LUMVEXVO-850672 format. One line per field, with one value per residue (C-alpha): x, y, z; residue in one letter. Coordinates in Angstrom, 1 decimal. Layout:
BEGIN
u = [X_...]
v = [Y_...]
w = [Z_...]
residu = [a_...]
% end
This chain:
BEGIN
u = [15.9_12.1_11.8_8.6_7.9_4.9_4.1_0.5_-1.2_0.9_3.2_6.5_8.7_12.4_15.1_19.0_20.7_24.5_25.5_24.6_25.2_21.6_17.8_15.4_11.9_8.2_4.6_2.4_-1.5_-1.9_-1.8_0.4_4.5_6.3_9.7_12.6_16.0_18.3_22.3_21.6_18.1_17.4_18.4_15.8_13.1_13.6_13.1_10.2_8.6_9.4_8.0_4.6_4.2_5.5_2.4_-0.1_1.0_1.0_-2.1_-3.5_-1.7_-3.9_-7.2_-7.1_-7.9_-4.7_-5.0_-5.9_-3.6_-5.3_-8.5_-10.2_-11.0_-9.1_-10.0_-9.5_-9.5_-9.6_-10.9_-14.6_-14.0_-12.1_-15.1_-17.9_-16.1_-16.0_-19.9_-20.7_-18.6_-19.4_-23.1_-22.9_-21.2_-23.6_-21.4_-21.0_-18.6_-16.5_-16.7_-15.4_-12.5_-11.6_-11.9_-9.6_-7.2_-7.0_-5.8_-3.4_-1.9_-1.7]
v = [7.1_7.8_4.1_5.1_7.3_8.5_9.7_10.1_7.9_5.3_4.4_2.2_0.9_1.6_-1.1_-0.8_-3.7_-3.1_-6.2_-4.7_-1.1_-0.3_1.0_-0.9_-1.4_-2.2_-0.2_-1.8_-2.0_-3.4_-6.9_-5.9_-6.0_-2.7_-2.4_0.7_0.6_3.1_4.0_7.2_8.6_10.9_7.8_5.8_8.6_9.1_5.4_5.0_7.9_6.7_3.1_4.4_6.2_3.1_1.3_3.6_4.4_0.5_0.3_2.9_1.4_-2.3_-0.6_-2.0_0.0_1.0_-0.5_2.0_1.5_1.0_0.3_0.8_-2.8_-5.7_-9.1_-9.5_-12.7_-13.4_-16.1_-16.3_-15.1_-12.2_-11.6_-12.1_-9.9_-6.9_-7.8_-7.1_-3.8_-2.2_-3.1_-1.9_1.5_1.8_1.2_-1.2_-3.5_-1.7_1.7_0.0_-1.6_1.5_3.1_0.9_1.3_4.6_4.4_2.1_4.6_7.8]
w = [5.6_5.0_3.5_1.6_-1.5_-3.5_-6.8_-8.4_-6.0_-5.9_-3.2_-3.0_-0.2_-0.5_0.9_0.8_-0.8_0.7_-1.4_-4.4_-3.1_-4.5_-3.6_-4.9_-4.0_-5.4_-5.9_-2.8_-3.0_-6.5_-8.1_-11.0_-9.9_-10.3_-9.6_-9.3_-8.6_-8.3_-6.9_-5.4_-4.0_-6.8_-9.1_-7.4_-7.4_-11.0_-11.4_-9.5_-11.6_-14.5_-13.7_-12.6_-15.2_-17.6_-16.1_-16.6_-20.4_-20.6_-19.3_-21.7_-24.5_-24.1_-23.3_-19.2_-16.2_-14.3_-10.7_-7.6_-4.9_-1.7_-2.3_0.8_1.1_2.7_4.4_7.7_9.8_13.4_15.8_16.7_20.2_19.0_16.3_18.9_21.0_18.2_17.4_21.1_21.7_18.6_19.3_22.8_21.1_18.6_15.6_12.7_12.8_10.1_12.1_15.1_13.2_11.7_14.7_16.5_13.4_13.8_17.7_17.2_14.4_16.7]
residu = [m_n_n_i_i_k_y_k_g_y_t_g_t_v_n_f_s_q_e_d_r_l_f_h_g_k_v_l_g_i_p_d_i_i_g_f_e_g_v_s_v_d_q_l_e_k_d_f_r_s_a_v_d_d_y_l_e_t_c_r_e_i_g_k_e_p_e_k_p_f_s_g_k_f_v_l_r_v_d_s_d_l_h_c_s_i_v_l_d_a_k_r_k_n_k_s_i_n_n_w_v_i_d_a_c_k_s_q_l_k]
% end
């Protein structure tokens, strides 16, 4: 089973509770909590779309800008030796640290 679902730029994770006989999930990449569930895949997808639509509508009603999923920024904490190694290797390759990390992440995802 593919355990990721997407709609209007939002991504949700999907899990199955055998005890409850229920699919459930939550939207990733935003601080607000948006959950959804269903007893079937079709119901899960429908509830996910409704949850995202409800979130966007609620934001509009209260005058809040909806959170953008996955802003492209995250904080990465590494020990000082690794930090130094990254800086030196990036410098040798004539790259910024940011571009070095992007390239390293992309190579891991291939």
